[in-house]
PQR file of N, CA, C, O and H, with PARSE charges and radii, in Angstrom:
ATOM      1  N   UNK A   1      83.901 -63.136 170.943 -0.4000 1.5000
ATOM      2  CA  UNK A   1      82.922 -63.605 171.896 -0.0000 2.0000
ATOM      3  C   UNK A   1      81.728 -64.223 171.184  0.5500 1.7000
ATOM      4  O   UNK A   1      81.193 -65.237 171.632 -0.5500 1.4000
ATOM      5  N   UNK A   2      81.309 -63.623 170.083 -0.4000 1.5000
ATOM      6  CA  UNK A   2      80.160 -64.121 169.348 -0.0000 2.0000
ATOM      7  C   UNK A   2      80.390 -65.546 168.842  0.5500 1.7000
ATOM      8  O   UNK A   2      79.494 -66.386 168.922 -0.5500 1.4000
ATOM      9  H   UNK A   2      81.744 -62.799 169.718  0.4000 1.0000
ATOM     10  N   UNK A   3      81.578 -65.817 168.325 -0.4000 1.5000
ATOM     11  CA  UNK A   3      81.905 -67.152 167.817 -0.0000 2.0000
ATOM     12  C   UNK A   3      81.893 -68.189 168.936  0.5500 1.7000
ATOM     13  O   UNK A   3      81.512 -69.339 168.722 -0.5500 1.4000
ATOM     14  H   UNK A   3      82.306 -65.134 168.259  0.4000 1.0000
ATOM     15  N   UNK A   4      82.312 -67.773 170.127 -0.4000 1.5000
ATOM     16  CA  UNK A   4      82.303 -68.674 171.269 -0.0000 2.0000
ATOM     17  C   UNK A   4      80.872 -69.076 171.626  0.5500 1.7000
ATOM     18  O   UNK A   4      80.623 -70.243 171.930 -0.5500 1.4000
ATOM     19  H   UNK A   4      82.622 -66.838 170.300  0.4000 1.0000
ATOM     20  N   UNK A   5      79.939 -68.142 171.597 -0.4000 1.5000
ATOM     21  CA  UNK A   5      78.535 -68.427 171.897 -0.0000 2.0000
ATOM     22  C   UNK A   5      77.936 -69.363 170.844  0.5500 1.7000
ATOM     23  O   UNK A   5      77.188 -70.282 171.181 -0.5500 1.4000
ATOM     24  H   UNK A   5      80.141 -67.194 171.351  0.4000 1.0000
ATOM     25  N   UNK A   6      78.260 -69.131 169.590 -0.4000 1.5000
ATOM     26  CA  UNK A   6      77.778 -70.013 168.518 -0.0000 2.0000
ATOM     27  C   UNK A   6      78.318 -71.422 168.727  0.5500 1.7000
ATOM     28  O   UNK A   6      77.587 -72.397 168.555 -0.5500 1.4000
ATOM     29  H   UNK A   6      78.867 -68.385 169.317  0.4000 1.0000
ATOM     30  N   UNK A   7      79.587 -71.536 169.094 -0.4000 1.5000
ATOM     31  CA  UNK A   7      80.190 -72.853 169.325 -0.0000 2.0000
ATOM     32  C   UNK A   7      79.530 -73.556 170.502  0.5500 1.7000
ATOM     33  O   UNK A   7      79.302 -74.764 170.449 -0.5500 1.4000
ATOM     34  H   UNK A   7      80.181 -70.744 169.234  0.4000 1.0000
ATOM     35  N   UNK A   8      79.218 -72.818 171.565 -0.4000 1.5000
ATOM     36  CA  UNK A   8      78.532 -73.410 172.720 -0.0000 2.0000
ATOM     37  C   UNK A   8      77.154 -73.926 172.330  0.5500 1.7000
ATOM     38  O   UNK A   8      76.753 -75.012 172.748 -0.5500 1.4000
ATOM     39  H   UNK A   8      79.404 -71.836 171.609  0.4000 1.0000
ATOM     40  N   UNK A   9      76.424 -73.146 171.523 -0.4000 1.5000
ATOM     41  CA  UNK A   9      75.102 -73.577 171.075 -0.0000 2.0000
ATOM     42  C   UNK A   9      75.199 -74.821 170.195  0.5500 1.7000
ATOM     43  O   UNK A   9      74.398 -75.746 170.327 -0.5500 1.4000
ATOM     44  H   UNK A   9      76.750 -72.263 171.183  0.4000 1.0000
ATOM     45  N   UNK A  10      76.171 -74.837 169.311 -0.4000 1.5000
ATOM     46  CA  UNK A  10      76.364 -75.985 168.420 -0.0000 2.0000
ATOM     47  C   UNK A  10      76.723 -77.233 169.222  0.5500 1.7000
ATOM     48  O   UNK A  10      76.215 -78.319 168.941 -0.5500 1.4000
ATOM     49  H   UNK A  10      76.822 -74.086 169.204  0.4000 1.0000
ATOM     50  N   UNK A  11      77.583 -77.085 170.204 -0.4000 1.5000
ATOM     51  CA  UNK A  11      77.957 -78.215 171.048 -0.0000 2.0000
ATOM     52  C   UNK A  11      76.753 -78.755 171.805  0.5500 1.7000
ATOM     53  O   UNK A  11      76.563 -79.967 171.904 -0.5500 1.4000
ATOM     54  H   UNK A  11      77.995 -76.203 170.432  0.4000 1.0000
ATOM     55  N   UNK A  12      75.934 -77.840 172.342 -0.4000 1.5000
ATOM     56  CA  UNK A  12      74.734 -78.260 173.063 -0.0000 2.0000
ATOM     57  C   UNK A  12      73.768 -78.982 172.125  0.5500 1.7000
ATOM     58  O   UNK A  12      73.161 -79.978 172.517 -0.5500 1.4000
ATOM     59  H   UNK A  12      76.088 -76.855 172.261  0.4000 1.0000
ATOM     60  N   UNK A  13      73.617 -78.498 170.899 -0.4000 1.5000
ATOM     61  CA  UNK A  13      72.730 -79.142 169.930 -0.0000 2.0000
ATOM     62  C   UNK A  13      73.236 -80.538 169.569  0.5500 1.7000
ATOM     63  O   UNK A  13      72.445 -81.476 169.466 -0.5500 1.4000
ATOM     64  H   UNK A  13      74.110 -77.688 170.581  0.4000 1.0000
ATOM     65  N   UNK A  14      74.531 -80.680 169.378 -0.4000 1.5000
ATOM     66  CA  UNK A  14      75.099 -81.989 169.065 -0.0000 2.0000
ATOM     67  C   UNK A  14      74.901 -82.968 170.223  0.5500 1.7000
ATOM     68  O   UNK A  14      74.639 -84.150 170.000 -0.5500 1.4000
ATOM     69  H   UNK A  14      75.174 -79.918 169.462  0.4000 1.0000
ATOM     70  N   UNK A  15      75.026 -82.481 171.449 -0.4000 1.5000
ATOM     71  CA  UNK A  15      74.795 -83.349 172.611 -0.0000 2.0000
ATOM     72  C   UNK A  15      73.340 -83.788 172.673  0.5500 1.7000
ATOM     73  O   UNK A  15      73.059 -84.945 172.989 -0.5500 1.4000
ATOM     74  H   UNK A  15      75.239 -81.521 171.630  0.4000 1.0000
ATOM     75  N   UNK A  16      72.399 -82.876 172.372 -0.4000 1.5000
ATOM     76  CA  UNK A  16      70.979 -83.245 172.359 -0.0000 2.0000
ATOM     77  C   UNK A  16      70.699 -84.284 171.272  0.5500 1.7000
ATOM     78  O   UNK A  16      69.955 -85.239 171.495 -0.5500 1.4000
ATOM     79  H   UNK A  16      72.627 -81.937 172.115  0.4000 1.0000
ATOM     80  N   UNK A  17      71.295 -84.093 170.104 -0.4000 1.5000
ATOM     81  CA  UNK A  17      71.098 -85.061 169.017 -0.0000 2.0000
ATOM     82  C   UNK A  17      71.659 -86.430 169.390  0.5500 1.7000
ATOM     83  O   UNK A  17      71.043 -87.455 169.099 -0.5500 1.4000
ATOM     84  H   UNK A  17      71.899 -83.317 169.922  0.4000 1.0000
ATOM     85  N   UNK A  18      72.816 -86.448 170.028 -0.4000 1.5000
ATOM     86  CA  UNK A  18      73.424 -87.724 170.432 -0.0000 2.0000
ATOM     87  C   UNK A  18      72.559 -88.423 171.475  0.5500 1.7000
ATOM     88  O   UNK A  18      72.374 -89.639 171.417 -0.5500 1.4000
ATOM     89  H   UNK A  18      73.316 -85.615 170.264  0.4000 1.0000
ATOM     90  N   UNK A  19      72.030 -87.657 172.429 -0.4000 1.5000
ATOM     91  CA  UNK A  19      71.147 -88.254 173.434 -0.0000 2.0000
ATOM     92  C   UNK A  19      69.890 -88.815 172.795  0.5500 1.7000
ATOM     93  O   UNK A  19      69.425 -89.894 173.162 -0.5500 1.4000
ATOM     94  H   UNK A  19      72.180 -86.669 172.476  0.4000 1.0000
ATOM     95  N   UNK A  20      69.343 -88.080 171.839 -0.4000 1.5000
ATOM     96  CA  UNK A  20      68.131 -88.543 171.156 -0.0000 2.0000
ATOM     97  C   UNK A  20      68.413 -89.830 170.380  0.5500 1.7000
ATOM     98  O   UNK A  20      67.630 -90.778 170.445 -0.5500 1.4000
ATOM     99  H   UNK A  20      69.721 -87.203 171.541  0.4000 1.0000
ATOM    100  N   UNK A  21      69.513 -89.865 169.657 -0.4000 1.5000
ATOM    101  CA  UNK A  21      69.858 -91.056 168.882 -0.0000 2.0000
ATOM    102  C   UNK A  21      70.108 -92.251 169.796  0.5500 1.7000
ATOM    103  O   UNK A  21      69.733 -93.376 169.465 -0.5500 1.4000
ATOM    104  H   UNK A  21      70.149 -89.094 169.605  0.4000 1.0000
ATOM    105  N   UNK A  22      70.737 -92.014 170.936 -0.4000 1.5000
ATOM    106  CA  UNK A  22      70.974 -93.081 171.901 -0.0000 2.0000
ATOM    107  C   UNK A  22      69.652 -93.648 172.422  0.5500 1.7000
ATOM    108  O   UNK A  22      69.508 -94.860 172.582 -0.5500 1.4000
ATOM    109  H   UNK A  22      71.041 -91.100 171.205  0.4000 1.0000
ATOM    110  N   UNK A  23      68.692 -92.761 172.684 -0.4000 1.5000
ATOM    111  CA  UNK A  23      67.383 -93.197 173.157 -0.0000 2.0000
ATOM    112  C   UNK A  23      66.648 -93.995 172.085  0.5500 1.7000
ATOM    113  O   UNK A  23      66.032 -95.017 172.388 -0.5500 1.4000
ATOM    114  H   UNK A  23      68.809 -91.777 172.554  0.4000 1.0000
ATOM    115  N   UNK A  24      66.707 -93.538 170.840 -0.4000 1.5000
ATOM    116  CA  UNK A  24      66.068 -94.255 169.731 -0.0000 2.0000
ATOM    117  C   UNK A  24      66.672 -95.643 169.585  0.5500 1.7000
ATOM    118  O   UNK A  24      65.946 -96.624 169.423 -0.5500 1.4000
ATOM    119  H   UNK A  24      67.207 -92.707 170.594  0.4000 1.0000
ATOM    120  N   UNK A  25      67.986 -95.730 169.641 -0.4000 1.5000
ATOM    121  CA  UNK A  25      68.643 -97.035 169.521 -0.0000 2.0000
ATOM    122  C   UNK A  25      68.258 -97.963 170.661  0.5500 1.7000
ATOM    123  O   UNK A  25      68.070 -99.162 170.455 -0.5500 1.4000
ATOM    124  H   UNK A  25      68.576 -94.933 169.772  0.4000 1.0000
ATOM    125  N   UNK A  26      68.141 -97.414 171.863 -0.4000 1.5000
ATOM    126  CA  UNK A  26      67.752 -98.223 173.016 -0.0000 2.0000
ATOM    127  C   UNK A  26      66.331 -98.763 172.850  0.5500 1.7000
ATOM    128  O   UNK A  26      66.065 -99.919 173.179 -0.5500 1.4000
ATOM    129  H   UNK A  26      68.295 -96.440 172.031  0.4000 1.0000
ATOM    130  N   UNK A  27      65.426 -97.939 172.344 -0.4000 1.5000
ATOM    131  CA  UNK A  27      64.043 -98.373 172.114 -0.0000 2.0000
ATOM    132  C   UNK A  27      64.005 -99.457 171.047  0.5500 1.7000
ATOM    133  O   UNK A  27      63.314-100.464 171.202 -0.5500 1.4000
ATOM    134  H   UNK A  27      65.642 -97.000 172.077  0.4000 1.0000
ATOM    135  N   UNK A  28      64.743 -99.253 169.971 -0.4000 1.5000
ATOM    136  CA  UNK A  28      64.784-100.266 168.903 -0.0000 2.0000
ATOM    137  C   UNK A  28      65.314-101.599 169.426  0.5500 1.7000
ATOM    138  O   UNK A  28      64.783-102.663 169.106 -0.5500 1.4000
ATOM    139  H   UNK A  28      65.305 -98.436 169.845  0.4000 1.0000
ATOM    140  N   UNK A  29      66.369-101.520 170.235 -0.4000 1.5000
ATOM    141  CA  UNK A  29      66.954-102.741 170.785 -0.0000 2.0000
ATOM    142  C   UNK A  29      65.969-103.448 171.705  0.5500 1.7000
ATOM    143  O   UNK A  29      65.873-104.675 171.686 -0.5500 1.4000
ATOM    144  H   UNK A  29      66.800-100.656 170.495  0.4000 1.0000
ATOM    145  N   UNK A  30      65.241-102.687 172.506 -0.4000 1.5000
ATOM    146  CA  UNK A  30      64.260-103.281 173.416 -0.0000 2.0000
ATOM    147  C   UNK A  30      63.127-103.946 172.641  0.5500 1.7000
ATOM    148  O   UNK A  30      62.686-105.037 173.003 -0.5500 1.4000
ATOM    149  H   UNK A  30      65.319-101.690 172.522  0.4000 1.0000
ATOM    150  N   UNK A  31      62.657-103.300 171.583 -0.4000 1.5000
ATOM    151  CA  UNK A  31      61.591-103.897 170.759 -0.0000 2.0000
ATOM    152  C   UNK A  31      62.073-105.170 170.081  0.5500 1.7000
ATOM    153  O   UNK A  31      61.356-106.170 170.030 -0.5500 1.4000
ATOM    154  H   UNK A  31      63.015-102.414 171.290  0.4000 1.0000
ATOM    155  N   UNK A  32      63.301-105.122 169.559 -0.4000 1.5000
ATOM    156  CA  UNK A  32      63.856-106.306 168.889 -0.0000 2.0000
ATOM    157  C   UNK A  32      64.003-107.457 169.873  0.5500 1.7000
ATOM    158  O   UNK A  32      63.676-108.600 169.553 -0.5500 1.4000
ATOM    159  H   UNK A  32      63.883-104.310 169.601  0.4000 1.0000
ATOM    160  N   UNK A  33      64.496-107.154 171.070 -0.4000 1.5000
ATOM    161  CA  UNK A  33      64.644-108.192 172.087 -0.0000 2.0000
ATOM    162  C   UNK A  33      63.287-108.758 172.496  0.5500 1.7000
ATOM    163  O   UNK A  33      63.164-109.960 172.732 -0.5500 1.4000
ATOM    164  H   UNK A  33      64.761-106.225 171.330  0.4000 1.0000
ATOM    165  N   UNK A  34      62.269-107.904 172.581 -0.4000 1.5000
ATOM    166  CA  UNK A  34      60.928-108.374 172.941 -0.0000 2.0000
ATOM    167  C   UNK A  34      60.373-109.295 171.856  0.5500 1.7000
ATOM    168  O   UNK A  34      59.763-110.320 172.162 -0.5500 1.4000
ATOM    169  H   UNK A  34      62.369-106.927 172.389  0.4000 1.0000
ATOM    170  N   UNK A  35      60.584-108.933 170.587 -0.4000 1.5000
ATOM    171  CA  UNK A  35      60.126-109.801 169.493 -0.0000 2.0000
ATOM    172  C   UNK A  35      60.837-111.151 169.527  0.5500 1.7000
ATOM    173  O   UNK A  35      60.218-112.198 169.336 -0.5500 1.4000
ATOM    174  H   UNK A  35      61.079-108.101 170.338  0.4000 1.0000
ATOM    175  N   UNK A  36      62.145-111.110 169.774 -0.4000 1.5000
ATOM    176  CA  UNK A  36      62.900-112.372 169.845 -0.0000 2.0000
ATOM    177  C   UNK A  36      62.421-113.234 171.000  0.5500 1.7000
ATOM    178  O   UNK A  36      62.293-114.450 170.860 -0.5500 1.4000
ATOM    179  H   UNK A  36      62.648-110.260 169.930  0.4000 1.0000
ATOM    180  N   UNK A  37      62.157-112.615 172.134 -0.4000 1.5000
ATOM    181  CA  UNK A  37      61.670-113.363 173.293 -0.0000 2.0000
ATOM    182  C   UNK A  37      60.293-113.953 173.000  0.5500 1.7000
ATOM    183  O   UNK A  37      60.003-115.079 173.402 -0.5500 1.4000
ATOM    184  H   UNK A  37      62.261-111.627 172.249  0.4000 1.0000
ATOM    185  N   UNK A  38      59.448-113.201 172.306 -0.4000 1.5000
ATOM    186  CA  UNK A  38      58.121-113.711 171.966 -0.0000 2.0000
ATOM    187  C   UNK A  38      58.231-114.899 171.013  0.5500 1.7000
ATOM    188  O   UNK A  38      57.494-115.878 171.141 -0.5500 1.4000
ATOM    189  H   UNK A  38      59.684-112.286 171.979  0.4000 1.0000
ATOM    190  N   UNK A  39      59.152-114.806 170.063 -0.4000 1.5000
ATOM    191  CA  UNK A  39      59.338-115.930 169.132 -0.0000 2.0000
ATOM    192  C   UNK A  39      59.848-117.163 169.867  0.5500 1.7000
ATOM    193  O   UNK A  39      59.417-118.283 169.596 -0.5500 1.4000
ATOM    194  H   UNK A  39      59.750-114.012 169.959  0.4000 1.0000
ATOM    195  N   UNK A  40      60.772-116.944 170.801 -0.4000 1.5000
ATOM    196  CA  UNK A  40      61.300-118.080 171.566 -0.0000 2.0000
ATOM    197  C   UNK A  40      60.209-118.727 172.405  0.5500 1.7000
ATOM    198  O   UNK A  40      60.122-119.954 172.464 -0.5500 1.4000
ATOM    199  H   UNK A  40      61.122-116.034 171.022  0.4000 1.0000
ATOM    200  N   UNK A  41      59.381-117.929 173.050 -0.4000 1.5000
ATOM    201  CA  UNK A  41      58.332-118.499 173.891 -0.0000 2.0000
ATOM    202  C   UNK A  41      57.264-119.170 173.034  0.5500 1.7000
ATOM    203  O   UNK A  41      56.670-120.165 173.450 -0.5500 1.4000
ATOM    204  H   UNK A  41      59.451-116.933 173.002  0.4000 1.0000
ATOM    205  N   UNK A  42      57.015-118.634 171.840 -0.4000 1.5000
ATOM    206  CA  UNK A  42      56.035-119.264 170.951 -0.0000 2.0000
ATOM    207  C   UNK A  42      56.562-120.596 170.436  0.5500 1.7000
ATOM    208  O   UNK A  42      55.795-121.541 170.251 -0.5500 1.4000
ATOM    209  H   UNK A  42      57.497-117.825 171.502  0.4000 1.0000
ATOM    210  N   UNK A  43      57.858-120.673 170.206 -0.4000 1.5000
ATOM    211  CA  UNK A  43      58.446-121.915 169.725 -0.0000 2.0000
ATOM    212  C   UNK A  43      58.376-122.995 170.800  0.5500 1.7000
ATOM    213  O   UNK A  43      58.154-124.167 170.495 -0.5500 1.4000
ATOM    214  H   UNK A  43      58.482-119.905 170.356  0.4000 1.0000
ATOM    215  N   UNK A  44      58.564-122.602 172.047 -0.4000 1.5000
ATOM    216  CA  UNK A  44      58.542-123.554 173.146 -0.0000 2.0000
ATOM    217  C   UNK A  44      57.122-123.944 173.553  0.5500 1.7000
ATOM    218  O   UNK A  44      56.929-124.962 174.218 -0.5500 1.4000
ATOM    219  H   UNK A  44      58.745-121.650 172.294  0.4000 1.0000
ATOM    220  N   UNK A  45      56.140-123.155 173.167 -0.4000 1.5000
ATOM    221  CA  UNK A  45      54.756-123.405 173.569 -0.0000 2.0000
ATOM    222  C   UNK A  45      54.129-124.544 172.786  0.5500 1.7000
ATOM    223  O   UNK A  45      54.781-125.157 171.941 -0.5500 1.4000
ATOM    224  H   UNK A  45      56.297-122.328 172.627  0.4000 1.0000
ATOM    225  N   UNK A  46      52.884-124.821 173.063 -0.4000 1.5000
ATOM    226  CA  UNK A  46      52.185-125.927 172.400 -0.0000 2.0000
ATOM    227  C   UNK A  46      51.609-125.513 171.064  0.5500 1.7000
ATOM    228  O   UNK A  46      51.288-126.366 170.237 -0.5500 1.4000
ATOM    229  H   UNK A  46      52.354-124.323 173.749  0.4000 1.0000
ATOM    230  N   UNK A  47      51.471-124.218 170.841 -0.4000 1.5000
ATOM    231  CA  UNK A  47      50.893-123.773 169.576 -0.0000 2.0000
ATOM    232  C   UNK A  47      51.936-123.855 168.485  0.5500 1.7000
ATOM    233  O   UNK A  47      53.085-123.458 168.674 -0.5500 1.4000
ATOM    234  H   UNK A  47      51.731-123.525 171.514  0.4000 1.0000
ATOM    235  N   UNK A  48      51.527-124.373 167.342 -0.4000 1.5000
ATOM    236  CA  UNK A  48      52.444-124.492 166.229 -0.0000 2.0000
ATOM    237  C   UNK A  48      52.060-123.579 165.102  0.5500 1.7000
ATOM    238  O   UNK A  48      51.190-122.723 165.257 -0.5500 1.4000
ATOM    239  H   UNK A  48      50.593-124.696 167.188  0.4000 1.0000
ATOM    240  N   UNK A  49      52.695-123.749 163.975 -0.4000 1.5000
ATOM    241  CA  UNK A  49      52.385-122.944 162.803 -0.0000 2.0000
ATOM    242  C   UNK A  49      51.051-123.356 162.226  0.5500 1.7000
ATOM    243  O   UNK A  49      50.632-124.507 162.350 -0.5500 1.4000
ATOM    244  H   UNK A  49      53.403-124.445 163.848  0.4000 1.0000
ATOM    245  N   UNK A  50      50.403-122.430 161.609 -0.4000 1.5000
ATOM    246  CA  UNK A  50      49.140-122.715 160.942 -0.0000 2.0000
ATOM    247  C   UNK A  50      49.473-123.309 159.581  0.5500 1.7000
ATOM    248  O   UNK A  50      50.343-122.808 158.869 -0.5500 1.4000
ATOM    249  H   UNK A  50      50.743-121.495 161.508  0.4000 1.0000
ATOM    250  N   UNK A  51      48.779-124.371 159.230 -0.4000 1.5000
ATOM    251  CA  UNK A  51      49.071-125.016 157.949 -0.0000 2.0000
ATOM    252  C   UNK A  51      48.540-124.163 156.810  0.5500 1.7000
ATOM    253  O   UNK A  51      47.669-123.314 157.002 -0.5500 1.4000
ATOM    254  H   UNK A  51      48.072-124.778 159.808  0.4000 1.0000
ATOM    255  N   UNK A  52      49.071-124.400 155.637 -0.4000 1.5000
ATOM    256  CA  UNK A  52      48.619-123.636 154.480 -0.0000 2.0000
ATOM    257  C   UNK A  52      47.240-124.123 154.042  0.5500 1.7000
ATOM    258  O   UNK A  52      46.764-125.167 154.486 -0.5500 1.4000
ATOM    259  H   UNK A  52      49.778-125.089 155.482  0.4000 1.0000
ATOM    260  N   UNK A  53      46.616-123.356 153.172 -0.4000 1.5000
ATOM    261  CA  UNK A  53      45.269-123.706 152.720 -0.0000 2.0000
ATOM    262  C   UNK A  53      45.253-125.006 151.920  0.5500 1.7000
ATOM    263  O   UNK A  53      44.267-125.742 151.972 -0.5500 1.4000
ATOM    264  H   UNK A  53      47.003-122.507 152.811  0.4000 1.0000
ATOM    265  N   UNK A  54      46.310-125.302 151.190 -0.4000 1.5000
ATOM    266  CA  UNK A  54      46.350-126.520 150.375 -0.0000 2.0000
ATOM    267  C   UNK A  54      46.233-127.783 151.218  0.5500 1.7000
ATOM    268  O   UNK A  54      45.581-128.743 150.806 -0.5500 1.4000
ATOM    269  H   UNK A  54      47.111-124.705 151.147  0.4000 1.0000
ATOM    270  N   UNK A  55      46.845-127.793 152.371 -0.4000 1.5000
ATOM    271  CA  UNK A  55      46.832-129.008 153.169 -0.0000 2.0000
ATOM    272  C   UNK A  55      45.586-129.112 154.049  0.5500 1.7000
ATOM    273  O   UNK A  55      45.370-130.139 154.693 -0.5500 1.4000
ATOM    274  H   UNK A  55      47.375-127.014 152.705  0.4000 1.0000
ATOM    275  N   UNK A  56      44.774-128.072 154.081 -0.4000 1.5000
ATOM    276  CA  UNK A  56      43.593-128.096 154.929 -0.0000 2.0000
ATOM    277  C   UNK A  56      42.416-128.813 154.265  0.5500 1.7000
ATOM    278  O   UNK A  56      41.567-129.362 154.968 -0.5500 1.4000
ATOM    279  H   UNK A  56      44.949-127.238 153.558  0.4000 1.0000
ATOM    280  N   UNK A  57      42.345-128.824 152.967 -0.4000 1.5000
ATOM    281  CA  UNK A  57      41.194-129.384 152.289 -0.0000 2.0000
ATOM    282  C   UNK A  57      41.601-130.635 151.515  0.5500 1.7000
ATOM    283  O   UNK A  57      42.672-130.697 150.910 -0.5500 1.4000
ATOM    284  H   UNK A  57      43.034-128.379 152.396  0.4000 1.0000
ATOM    285  N   UNK A  58      40.718-131.623 151.552 -0.4000 1.5000
ATOM    286  CA  UNK A  58      40.988-132.844 150.787 -0.0000 2.0000
ATOM    287  C   UNK A  58      40.551-132.643 149.357  0.5500 1.7000
ATOM    288  O   UNK A  58      39.681-131.823 149.064 -0.5500 1.4000
ATOM    289  H   UNK A  58      39.848-131.573 152.043  0.4000 1.0000
ATOM    290  N   UNK A  59      41.163-133.401 148.474 -0.4000 1.5000
ATOM    291  CA  UNK A  59      40.809-133.296 147.057 -0.0000 2.0000
ATOM    292  C   UNK A  59      39.453-133.915 146.811  0.5500 1.7000
ATOM    293  O   UNK A  59      39.086-134.920 147.420 -0.5500 1.4000
ATOM    294  H   UNK A  59      41.869-134.068 148.712  0.4000 1.0000
ATOM    295  N   UNK A  60      38.740-133.315 145.933 -0.4000 1.5000
ATOM    296  CA  UNK A  60      37.428-133.872 145.568 -0.0000 2.0000
ATOM    297  C   UNK A  60      37.646-135.070 144.649  0.5500 1.7000
ATOM    298  O   UNK A  60      38.661-135.157 143.958 -0.5500 1.4000
ATOM    299  H   UNK A  60      39.038-132.499 145.439  0.4000 1.0000
ATOM    300  N   UNK A  61      36.691-135.986 144.647 -0.4000 1.5000
ATOM    301  CA  UNK A  61      36.816-137.199 143.865 -0.0000 2.0000
ATOM    302  C   UNK A  61      36.698-136.951 142.421  0.5500 1.7000
ATOM    303  O   UNK A  61      36.783-137.886 141.625 -0.5500 1.4000
ATOM    304  H   UNK A  61      35.866-135.915 145.208  0.4000 1.0000
TER
END
């Protein structure tokens, strides 16, 4: 009987770990999708990349 109780506890712990990992993966996927959507909307928008410092200043005579 004791071994059966230990097995039930272990099974419950594994199920909790699997649920937690599934939730973490879902959050990661949502964040990644949000970043991709932001990049897509930024690409389609009027704002462009900021130029580097070299191209911002003219050479002195």
